[in-house]
C-alpha positions in Angstrom: 47.9 12.4 -87.3 46.7 10.6 -90.6 46.3 7.9 -88.4 42.4 7.2 -88.9 41.0 9.1 -86.3 38.0 11.8 -86.6 39.9 14.5 -84.5 42.4 15.8 -87.0 40.6 18.6 -88.5 39.3 19.7 -84.8 43.1 19.8 -83.5 44.6 21.6 -86.4 43.7 25.1 -85.1 45.5 24.6 -81.9 49.1 22.9 -83.4 52.1 24.7 -85.0 53.3 21.1 -86.3 51.6 17.9 -87.0 53.4 14.4 -87.3 51.7 12.5 -90.0 51.6 9.0 -90.4 53.5 7.4 -93.4 51.5 4.1 -93.7 53.5 1.8 -91.8 51.6 1.9 -88.6 48.4 3.6 -89.7 47.4 5.5 -92.7 47.8 5.1 -96.1 48.3 7.6 -99.6 45.2 8.8 -99.3 45.3 10.0 -95.6 48.8 11.3 -95.7 47.1 13.7 -98.9 44.1 14.6 -96.7 46.3 15.7 -93.7 48.9 17.7 -95.2 45.6 19.8 -97.1 44.4 20.2 -93.6 47.6 21.3 -92.6 48.0 23.6 -95.6 44.3 25.0 -94.8 45.8 25.8 -91.5 49.3 27.1 -91.9 50.5 24.3 -89.9 54.0 22.4 -90.7 54.2 19.0 -92.0 56.4 16.1 -90.8 57.0 12.3 -91.4 55.9 10.2 -88.7 57.9 7.0 -89.7 57.4 3.7 -87.9 57.8 -0.2 -87.5 55.2 -2.0 -90.3 53.2 -3.2 -87.4 49.2 -1.7 -88.2 48.0 -4.4 -85.6 49.8 -2.8 -82.7 49.8 0.5 -84.1 53.6 0.2 -84.1 53.9 0.1 -80.7 55.4 -3.2 -80.0 59.1 -3.7 -80.3 61.2 -5.0 -83.2 64.4 -5.9 -83.7 65.6 -5.7 -87.2 68.9 -5.6 -89.1 70.6 -2.1 -89.6 69.9 -2.4 -93.3 66.2 -3.3 -92.8 66.0 -0.5 -90.4 67.5 2.0 -93.0 65.5 0.7 -96.1 62.2 0.8 -93.7 62.7 4.4 -92.9 63.8 5.5 -96.4 60.7 3.9 -98.2 58.5 5.9 -95.8 60.3 9.2 -96.1 60.5 8.9 -100.0 56.5 8.1 -100.3 55.8 10.9 -97.9 58.0 13.8 -99.4 57.1 12.9 -102.9 53.3 13.4 -101.9 54.1 16.6 -100.3 56.5 17.8 -103.0 53.4 17.3 -105.3 51.0 19.0 -103.1 53.5 21.9 -103.0 54.4 21.5 -99.1 57.7 21.2 -97.6 58.3 18.5 -95.2 60.0 20.7 -92.1 60.4 18.1 -89.6 60.6 14.0 -89.1 59.6 12.1 -86.1 59.8 8.1 -85.3 56.8 6.6 -84.1 55.8 4.3 -80.9 58.4 1.8 -80.4 60.8 2.8 -83.1 61.2 5.8 -81.1 61.4 4.4 -77.5 64.0 1.9 -78.9 66.2 4.6 -80.8 66.1 7.0 -77.6 68.3 4.3 -75.8 70.2 2.6 -78.7 72.8 4.9 -80.6 73.3 2.4 -83.3 69.2 1.9 -84.2 69.2 5.8 -83.7 72.0 6.4 -86.1 70.8 4.1 -88.7 67.5 6.2 -88.5 69.2 9.1 -88.6 71.1 8.1 -92.0 68.1 7.3 -93.7 66.5 10.4 -92.8 69.6 12.6 -93.9 70.0 10.6 -97.2 66.2 11.5 -97.8 65.3 14.9 -96.4 68.4 16.4 -95.0 67.1 20.0 -94.5 64.2 18.5 -92.0 64.3 18.8 -88.6 64.7 15.6 -86.0 62.3 15.4 -83.4 63.2 13.3 -80.7 62.8 12.5 -76.8 64.6 15.4 -75.0 68.3 14.5 -73.9 67.8 11.0 -75.7 71.1 9.4 -77.6 68.4 9.8 -80.8 69.3 13.7 -81.1 73.1 13.0 -80.5 73.1 10.8 -83.3 71.1 12.8 -85.5 73.1 15.9 -84.6 76.5 13.8 -85.3 74.8 12.9 -88.7 74.5 16.8 -89.7 70.9 17.0 -88.9 69.1 19.8 -87.1 67.5 18.5 -83.8 64.3 19.2 -81.5 64.3 18.3 -77.7 60.6 16.7 -77.6 58.8 16.6 -74.5 55.1 14.9 -73.9 52.2 17.0 -72.1 50.2 13.6 -72.2 52.7 10.9 -70.7 54.2 10.5 -67.6 57.9 10.1 -67.1 60.8 8.0 -65.3 63.2 9.5 -63.5 65.8 8.5 -66.1 64.1 10.7 -68.7 62.1 7.9 -70.6 58.4 7.4 -71.0 56.5 5.3 -68.4 55.6 2.4 -70.4 51.8 2.4 -71.6 51.2 -0.9 -69.8 51.8 1.0 -66.6 48.9 2.5 -64.8 48.8 6.5 -65.0 51.5 6.5 -67.9 49.2 8.2 -70.4 47.2 11.0 -68.5 43.4 11.1 -68.7 42.7 14.4 -67.2 43.2 18.0 -68.0 44.7 18.8 -64.7 47.5 16.1 -65.3 48.1 17.9 -68.5 48.2 21.5 -67.4 50.2 20.8 -64.4 53.2 19.2 -66.4 53.0 21.6 -69.3 52.8 24.3 -66.8 56.0 23.0 -65.0 57.7 22.5 -68.1 57.0 25.9 -69.2 57.9 27.6 -66.0 60.9 25.9 -64.8 62.1 23.3 -67.6 60.9 20.4 -64.9 59.1 17.3 -65.1 57.8 15.3 -62.1 58.1 11.8 -62.7 56.2 8.4 -61.9 58.8 7.3 -59.5 59.0 10.3 -57.7 62.0 12.6 -59.0 61.9 16.1 -60.4 63.9 16.0 -63.4 65.3 18.9 -65.7 64.5 18.9 -69.5 65.2 20.8 -72.3 61.9 21.5 -74.1 61.7 22.7 -78.1 58.5 21.2 -78.9 55.4 19.7 -77.0 53.7 16.9 -78.2 50.5 15.5 -77.5 49.0 12.2 -79.2 45.7 12.6 -81.5 44.7 9.2 -80.1 44.8 10.0 -76.4 41.4 10.6 -75.2 40.2 14.2 -74.5 43.3 15.0 -77.2 41.0 18.0 -78.1 40.8 19.5 -74.4 44.4 18.9 -74.0 45.5 20.5 -77.4 43.4 23.8 -76.2 45.2 23.7 -72.9 48.5 23.6 -74.3 47.3 25.9 -76.7 46.3 28.6 -74.2 49.4 28.0 -72.3 51.9 28.7 -74.8 49.9 31.7 -76.3 49.8 33.2 -72.6 53.6 33.0 -72.1 54.1 34.4 -75.5 52.5 37.8 -74.3 
C-alpha cells in the first residue's frame, strides 16, 4: 500500500497487516503518513515495504549492488518509515522487501543476510515477512529476527517454491476463481498447485495480495471470507 493507487482505503477493512511503500519504488513521506493513518483508523498493523530505488520499473527490475549499498538502502528506508510511525504513535510490526529485491533475496543468502542485518539494526522487534521456505527466512532467523512464512494469493508458483516470473502468462491471477482455489487449498491442506504441474507443501503464516493486481478488492474480500470462515 501507499503506492499511489486509489484502493488503499477500500482494502483496509479486509486486511490485518499493510506493507507500506517507503518511497524508493513508490510513495513519499506524505503517502506514508496517509497510509499509516488509514491503517490506524482500521486497526491494521503497519509494515515497512522497502525496495530498490527504481520508480521507473516499480522496483521489479533486478539489480546487483554491493553489500554496503544494500545495507544503506534498506537502512535509509526503515529509518524514514520508523521515524514517521513513531511521530504518529504507531508501532512498525513487520517488514517486507518488495519486488525484485524480495525475489532475489529468496534465493541469495548473502543478499538476504545483508537485508536482515539492516532490519535487525533498525527494527530488531519487527517480524520479517519472506517467501515461505526460502533462504530469506533462514537468514533473518540466523540474525535473530522473528519471521513469518508468506504465501501469495494472486501469484502462480513454480515447483521449487518460487514465484512464477511476471512475464509468463498466468503468473498473475486475474480471476476470483484462481484466488479462491489457491487460498482454499493452502488453508485446507497447506499445498499449492504450481504452474509446472506439481503440488508443493508450503508453510503459511501470512497471505499476501498486491494492491496493484486487477480486482484486488474482490480478491481481498474472498480471502477475508475464507479466513473468517475457518476461524469460526
